[in-house]
N, C-alpha and C positions, 0 to 999 in steps of 0.2 A: 345761173345763180338765183333766179326767182322761183325755181322749183325747189320745194323745201320738204325736209323730214322734220315736222315739228316747226321749230324756228330756224333750224340749221339749213343754210343753202345746200343743195345736193352735192355739188363738187367738194365743199368743205367737209360734209359728212363722210364722204368717201375717203377724203384725206385722213380726218380723224380715226376712221376705222382702220385704215392701213397702218397709221402710226402706232395705235394701241396694239395691233397684232404684231408689229415690229418690235415694240418694247417687250412684250410677252416672250417673244422668240429670243430676245437677247438675254432673258432671265432676270430683268429687274424692270419694274414700273415705277418711275419716279413717284414720290408721295407729296409733292409740293401741291399747292392749292390749284394751280392752273391745270395740271394734268388730272387731278381728281374732278375738277368741274367738267372737263372734256369727257372724261368717262362716264360721269352721271348723266350729262346731256346726251350722249350717244345712246346709252342704255334706256333712259327714261323716254326719250322721244320715239325711239324705235318700238318699244313696247306699246306706247300709246298709239302710234301710227297704225299698228295692227289692229287695235280695238276700235279705232275710229273707221277703218274700212270694212269691217265685218257687217253684213246685213243684219237688220233687226236689233241685235244686242248693242250696236253702236249708239242706239237711241236711249239705252238704259245704263250708261256709264261705264261701257266696256273699256274705254281708254284708261280710266283711273283704276279699274279693277285689274287690267293687264299690267299697267305700270307698277302696280304693288305686289301682285301675287305671282307673275311669271318669274321675276327675280328670286322671290322667296322659293319657288319650286326649283329654279335652276341652281340656287345656292345649296339647298338641301341635297340635291342630287349630284353635286360637285360638277355641274356642267358649266360653270363660271370658271375660268382659269383661277387658280388660287392666288396668283399675283395680283389680279384685278380685283377679286373680291377682298383681299387684305387691304388694297388701296381704298375700297369703297367703305369698308367697316371702320377702318381707322380714322379716315376723314369725317365720316358721319359722327362717330362717338366723340372725337376730340374737338371738333369744330362746333357741335351742337347746333348746326345751322337751321334746324327745325324752329328754334325759337326766334332767330333772326327773321325767318319767313313769317311766323305767327305775329311777331311784333309789328313788321312792316305792313301786313295785311290789316291787323286791328287798328293801328293808329291811322293808317291811310284812310281806311273806310269810315272811321269815326269822324275824322277832321273834315272829310269831304261830304258829310252827311247833313241833311236839314235838321236844324236844332229841334224844332217841334216834333217831328217824326221820331227823332232820337229819343226824346224823353218819353213819349207816348209808347214807343216800342219796348223800352226797357221795363216800364211799368206793366204793361199788358202781358209780356212774354211769360211771366211766371204763372199765369193762370192756365193756359193750355199745357204748359210743362207740368204743373202739379196734378192736373186732372189726368194728363196722359200717364204719369207715373203711377197713380192709384189704379187706373184701369188696366194698364199693362201688368201690374203686379197680380191683380185678381185673375185676368184672363190667362196669363201664362202659368200661374200656379194651378188653376183649375185644369187647364189642358194637360199639363204634365202629370198631375194626379190621375186623371182619366186614362192616360197612356201607361199607367203602372210605375211611374218613376218615384212615387212617394211625395206627399205634400212638403215635408220638411227639405228633402233633398232638392226637389223642383224649385222651391222659393230661394233657399239660401245658396245653392250651387249652380243654378242656371239663371233664374230671373234676376236676383239682386246683382250678380256680376256683370250682366248686360247693361245695367244702368248705373254702375258704380263709378264710371268716369275714366275707364281705360285700365292700363296695366300698372303704371307707377303710382297714379292716385287712387286706383280702384282695387285691382286684383291683389296687389302686395299688401296694402293695408288690411283687406278683407282676410287674406290668408293668416296674417299675423294675428289679427284679432280672433278669428275662428280657432287657431291653434291654441291660443291662451284659454279660451273658453272651454274647449272640447279636450284639451290635453293631448292633441295629436301633433304630428310633425308638421311644420309649416310648409316645407317642400312638397309633401304629398297633397296637402290641401290646395296649394298654388297649382299644381299639375291639374287638379279637377276643375278649378274655376276658369283657368286661362282659356281653355277651348270655347267656353261660352262667350267670353268677352270677344274673341276673335271672329267667331261665326256670327255673333250678333252685329258686329261692325260690318262684316261682308253683306249681311242681309240689309242693313240700312244703306249701304252704298247701292246695291241693286234697286231697292225700293225708291231711293232718292233719284236715281237715274230714270226710273219709271215715271215719277212725278214730273220731272222736267219734260219727259215726252207727252204727258197729259196736258202740261201747261201750254204746249205748242198747239195741241188740238183744241183746247178750250182756253183761250187767253184771258177770259173774264175771271178765271180762278187764280191768276197769278199776277204779281207785280214785276216779275222778272228781276227779283233781288230786292225789291222794296217790300218792307213788312206790312205797312199800314194801307189800308184802303182810303181813297179820298186824298192821297198825296199827289197834287197836280203840279208841285214844283219839281223841275227836272233836276234831281240831285245829281252830282257829278258821277256817283257811282252807278248810275243807270244809263250813262253815255258811253259809247265806245270810243269817242274822239278824245285826243289829248288836248287840253287848253293851250291855245296858240301863244299866249302871252307868258308863259312860264319860263324862267330862265334856268340855267345849270346851277347857278348858286343857291336858288331856292329849293331846287330838287336835292341838291346835297344836304341843304339844311333840314329838309323833311326827313331824310334818311337818318341823320344824327339825332333828330327829335324823337324819332321811333326807338333808337337804340337807347337813348337816355331815358325814356319812359319805361323801358324794359328793365333797365338798371334800377330805376325807382321800385319796380315790381320785385326785383330780387332783394332789395334792401327790406322791403316790407316782410318779405318771406323770412328773412334773417332775424328781424326784430319781433315779428308778431306771428310767424308761422302761417301767414295768409298766402294762398297760391300766387306766384309771381304774375302769371298771365292775367288773372282776374284783378289784382292790384293795379297792373298797367292799365287794363281796360278802364277802371274806374277813373283813373288819373286823367287818361285821355278824355273821357267824358267830362271831367271838370274843366279841362282846358278848353274844350269846344263850347261849353255852356258859358264859361266866364269871358269868352272872346279873348282868350289869351294869346291866341294864334292869329296872325294877319291873314287877310284873304288870299294873298299871294302864296303863303306858306300852306294854306288849306288846298289850293289847287295843285300845288307841288306834291303834296301828300297823296293826292290821288294818282299822280304819275308814278310814285313809288309803289303804291298799291298795285297799279296796273302792270308795272314792270314784273313784280314778284309773281302775280297771279298768271302772267303770260309765259314768263321765261323760267321760273324756278319750280312750278308745281310739279311737273312730270319727273324731273331729275330728283326732286325730294322724295317723291313716291317710290322711285326706283331704289333710292338709298334705304328708305324705310323697309321696303320689301326684302332687300338683300342682307340688311344687317339687323333688323329688329323684329322681323316677322317669322317665327319658326314654323315651317310648313307642316312638320309632324304634329304639332299641336292643333293646327287648324283641321287637318284630316281626322284627328281623334274625335271630334265633335260630330262627324258625319254618320251617326246612326239615325234611324228614322224618327225615333222618339224624341231625341234631343233636337233634331232638326225641326220637327213640327212645333215643338214647345217654343224654340227660339224665334221661329218665324211668326208665331202667334203673338209673342210678346212684343216684338219690334213693330209688327203691323198694327197692333192694338194701340201702342204708344203713338204712332204716326196718324192713325185715323182719328183718335181722339183729338190730337192736335189740330187736324184738318177742320173738324166740325166745331170745336170750341173757339178756334181762331176765327172762324167764319162768323160765329155769333157776336165776336168781339170786334167785328169790322176790320179784321186783319185779312190779308190775302191768305186763303187756306192752304195753298200749296207751300208758301214760304213758312207758315206756322208749323206744318207738318214736317218740313225739312228740318227746322230748328230743333223740333222733338226728336227727330231721327238722330241728331248729334248727341243726345242723351244716351243713346245705345251705341255710341261710337267708341273706337279704341283710343281714347284721349285726344291730344292735339293731333296726332297722326290720323286718326279716325275722322276728325272734323275736316281736315284737309281733303281727304279721299271723298267723303260724302258730299261736301260742297262742290268739289271738282266734278263729281258725277252729275250733280244736279245743275252745274254751270251757274252757281250762285255764291261765288266766293265773297261777295259783299256782306253776306249774312254772318261772317266769322265772329264779330263781337257778340251777337246773340247766341252763336254756337258755343262760345267759350263760357257763357253764363250757363247754358244747358249742361255742358259737360263738366265744368269744375264745380259750380255751386250745386247744381243738381246732384252730381256724383257724391260730393262730400256729405250732402243731407242724407242720401240713400245708404251710404257706408255707415254713418253714425247710427241711423235709426235701425238698421238690420243688425249691428252688433248689440244694441241695446235689447232688441227682440230676441235674438239668440241667447243672450245671457238670462233672460227670463224663461226660456222654452227648453233649455238644455236638460 
């Protein structure tokens, strides 16, 4: 029972596998939440385990990549039984548990973070993010132009979608805006920009995993999840152990607190159109800075954060891969000119974050990873990038990078296209 596949004891893993095969053979896989959790756990931790055991690539985020893209490939080629795939897709889309995960990670990491470091980090992170966006835009456009893709096409159809904030918040608004400005069909434009979003996210995952490997070789370059240099306080998010004096009632209260703050975010979106995760993030920061949460609840929030980062990440990535990551769109971007342009864009974004962050007395690897999230596939990309980098504590800063950075890029690019059409 102490030999595990991910978090699942080996005998239980074998039992679950046999039960899933049995349900498939009977012609009906139950759609209740318990069975869906079991299916996602078996799928996610199996894929991640393969990635963790491969030589070399296991050091650059192979577990997160495998947990996301193996199910995408299997689903596209109909290698996952239809009954199992239907269970995964329906549960993922109806429960929307991606946002339960993000709210628990954000609220847990913010409430258990040092106040001074929190304030300094949020103020400073915009500088490497803005510098990286400008440099990546220039580098990516120049590289694509030199490769014969054309300046207009490279900038608006490759570089901008990479940094637009994902699919729902980036590619879709971009395609709608482009179609209105250019008088073309929105679906056709969406099909052109989506591969750049997906391949940009994959590049960021790989490079973030590489930075994690570099951090182990050169520990002076990383805070292992802490953003600020000079932080000598041992914040709870930098500790592996669970506080011993936290009781179950406080842990449950912390979970409900995270959900309530997400609902505040949803109401802000309904009333003001402000992205729900960002609104939730700022409310959590206000709670932390105003000392509205007791020390016991802060410690319990860390336990909630730790539970979700340990137990839910790989099942979530499996669900995202199987239900929300079209394999054919990803493969469509794999021509050499697009590939070089996308890699140049993401790499320059992260390199700029590395050196600008270092000048600002931030840990350069952490600053580069936050910048990497600017080229991720929205919230799903943030999860995969931070998992590959083993720095889920950076989720609050990643959301700033993805949501606010993406919204600014979309707005400015639409203004620019309206002037250049």
